[in-house]
C-alpha positions as CSV (number, residue, x, y, z in Angstrom):
1,M,19.9,1.3,-17.2
2,S,16.7,1.0,-19.1
3,V,13.9,3.4,-18.6
4,L,11.5,0.6,-17.7
5,L,13.8,-0.6,-14.9
6,F,14.1,3.0,-13.7
7,I,10.3,3.3,-13.6
8,A,10.0,-0.1,-11.9
9,A,12.4,1.1,-9.2
10,I,10.3,4.3,-8.7
11,V,7.1,2.2,-8.5
12,T,8.7,0.0,-5.9
13,V,9.7,3.0,-3.7
14,M,6.2,4.4,-4.0
15,E,4.6,1.1,-3.0
16,V,6.8,1.0,0.1
17,F,5.5,4.5,1.0
18,V,1.9,3.3,0.4
19,A,2.4,0.3,2.6
20,V,3.9,2.4,5.4
21,Y,1.0,4.9,5.1
22,L,-1.6,2.1,5.2
23,I,0.1,0.6,8.3
24,K,0.4,3.9,10.2
25,K,-2.8,5.8,9.2
26,H,-5.3,3.0,8.7
27,K,-3.9,0.6,11.3
28,M,-3.5,-2.1,8.7
29,K,-1.6,-5.2,9.6
30,I,1.8,-5.7,7.9
31,L,0.6,-8.9,6.1
32,Q,-2.5,-7.1,4.7
33,S,-0.4,-4.3,3.3
34,L,2.0,-6.9,1.8
35,Y,-0.9,-8.5,0.0
36,T,-1.8,-5.2,-1.6
37,S,1.7,-4.0,-2.4
38,L,3.6,-7.1,-3.3
39,P,1.6,-8.2,-6.4
40,V,2.0,-4.7,-7.9
41,I,5.8,-4.7,-7.3
42,V,6.2,-8.2,-8.8
43,I,4.1,-7.5,-11.9
44,V,5.9,-4.2,-12.6
45,W,9.4,-5.8,-12.3
46,I,8.4,-8.8,-14.5
47,A,7.1,-6.4,-17.1
48,A,10.2,-4.2,-16.9
49,I,12.6,-7.1,-17.2
50,M,10.7,-8.8,-20.1
51,Y,10.4,-5.6,-22.2
52,S,13.8,-4.1,-21.6
């Protein structure tokens, strides 16, 4: 497994924690947190797959 794919997996897990935090603490809606987290996850995975 490539280091970039490992980092992408870690970033994905961290983004899930950020989304849960935003939903619980700041009373954000699920779709709002998806709009903030999903683009980051997609960009990180595309970059990891392209460069590995």
